C-alpha positions as CSV (number, residue, x, y, z in Angstrom):
1,X,23.3,30.6,29.0
2,X,25.0,31.7,25.9
3,X,26.7,29.0,23.6
4,X,27.3,28.4,20.3
5,X,25.1,25.7,19.1
6,X,26.7,22.5,18.2
7,X,26.6,21.7,14.6
8,X,26.5,18.0,14.1
9,X,28.1,16.1,11.1
10,X,25.5,13.7,9.2
11,X,28.1,11.3,8.8
12,X,29.1,11.3,12.6
13,X,25.7,11.1,12.8
14,X,25.3,8.0,11.0
15,X,28.8,6.4,12.4
16,X,27.5,6.7,15.6
17,X,24.4,5.4,15.5
18,X,25.1,2.2,13.8
19,X,27.9,1.1,16.5
20,X,25.3,2.2,19.5
21,X,22.7,-0.3,17.1
22,X,25.7,-2.6,17.2
23,X,25.6,-2.5,20.7
24,X,22.1,-3.1,21.7
25,X,21.9,-6.1,18.6
26,X,24.7,-7.9,20.5
27,X,22.7,-8.0,23.4
28,X,18.9,-8.1,22.7
29,X,19.6,-10.1,18.8
30,X,17.1,-9.0,15.7
31,X,14.1,-7.6,17.8
32,X,14.3,-5.1,21.2
33,X,11.0,-5.7,23.4
34,X,10.1,-2.4,24.7
35,X,9.5,-2.1,28.7
36,X,6.4,0.8,28.4
37,X,4.7,1.9,25.5
38,X,3.8,5.6,26.8
39,X,5.7,7.9,27.8
40,X,5.7,12.1,29.1
41,X,6.2,14.5,25.9
42,X,7.0,17.9,26.0
43,X,6.2,20.0,22.8
44,X,8.8,20.8,20.5
45,X,8.4,24.8,21.2
46,X,8.8,24.4,25.0
47,X,11.6,21.5,25.0
48,X,14.3,23.9,24.3
49,X,13.1,26.3,26.0
50,X,15.3,25.7,29.2
51,X,15.1,29.0,31.0
52,X,10.8,28.2,31.7
53,X,9.3,25.0,32.9
54,X,7.1,23.1,30.8
55,X,3.7,24.3,30.5
56,X,2.2,21.7,28.3
57,X,3.5,18.0,28.8
58,X,2.1,15.8,26.8
59,X,1.5,11.7,26.9
60,X,3.1,9.9,23.6
61,X,3.3,6.5,22.8
62,X,6.1,4.4,21.3
63,X,3.7,1.4,19.5
64,X,2.3,4.5,17.5
65,X,5.8,6.4,17.5
66,X,6.7,3.0,15.7
67,X,3.7,2.4,13.3
68,X,4.8,5.8,11.9
69,X,8.4,4.2,11.2
70,X,6.8,1.4,9.4
71,X,4.6,3.7,7.5
72,X,7.9,5.3,6.6
73,X,9.4,1.9,5.5
74,X,6.3,1.4,3.5
75,X,6.2,4.5,2.1
76,X,9.9,5.8,1.9
77,X,8.6,8.9,-0.5
78,X,6.1,10.1,2.2
79,X,9.3,10.9,4.7
80,X,9.0,14.3,6.6
81,X,11.3,15.7,9.0
82,X,9.2,14.3,12.0
83,X,10.4,10.9,11.5
84,X,13.5,11.8,13.0
85,X,11.4,12.9,16.3
86,X,9.1,9.5,16.1
87,X,12.7,7.9,15.7
88,X,14.3,9.8,18.6
89,X,10.9,8.8,20.5
90,X,11.6,4.5,19.9
91,X,15.8,4.9,20.3
92,X,15.3,7.0,23.6
93,X,13.0,3.8,24.9
94,X,15.2,1.3,23.9
95,X,18.5,3.5,25.5
96,X,16.9,3.5,28.5
97,X,15.8,-0.1,28.5
98,X,19.7,-1.3,27.7
99,X,21.2,0.8,30.7
100,X,18.6,-0.8,33.6
């Protein structure tokens, strides 16, 4: 599985994110109700090791991921890279609910 890793331009990512949010807002309105709270989570060091089956599966919680994001909104100077992981948790749930 040798391939060059993708390089994602931040501006393109920002535009794609905005378009996806506009699509969801057009059908859901100003808030999104998630159907579930708990989800399976694979730790980061195993998530991209596709040659080996994950040894560890943990449980994540969307309300907890969202709380981290609300904390960020309240204190933007406390941002850390892991906020993107919490954002991804929430976005995945929204995207998967939207396809049902």
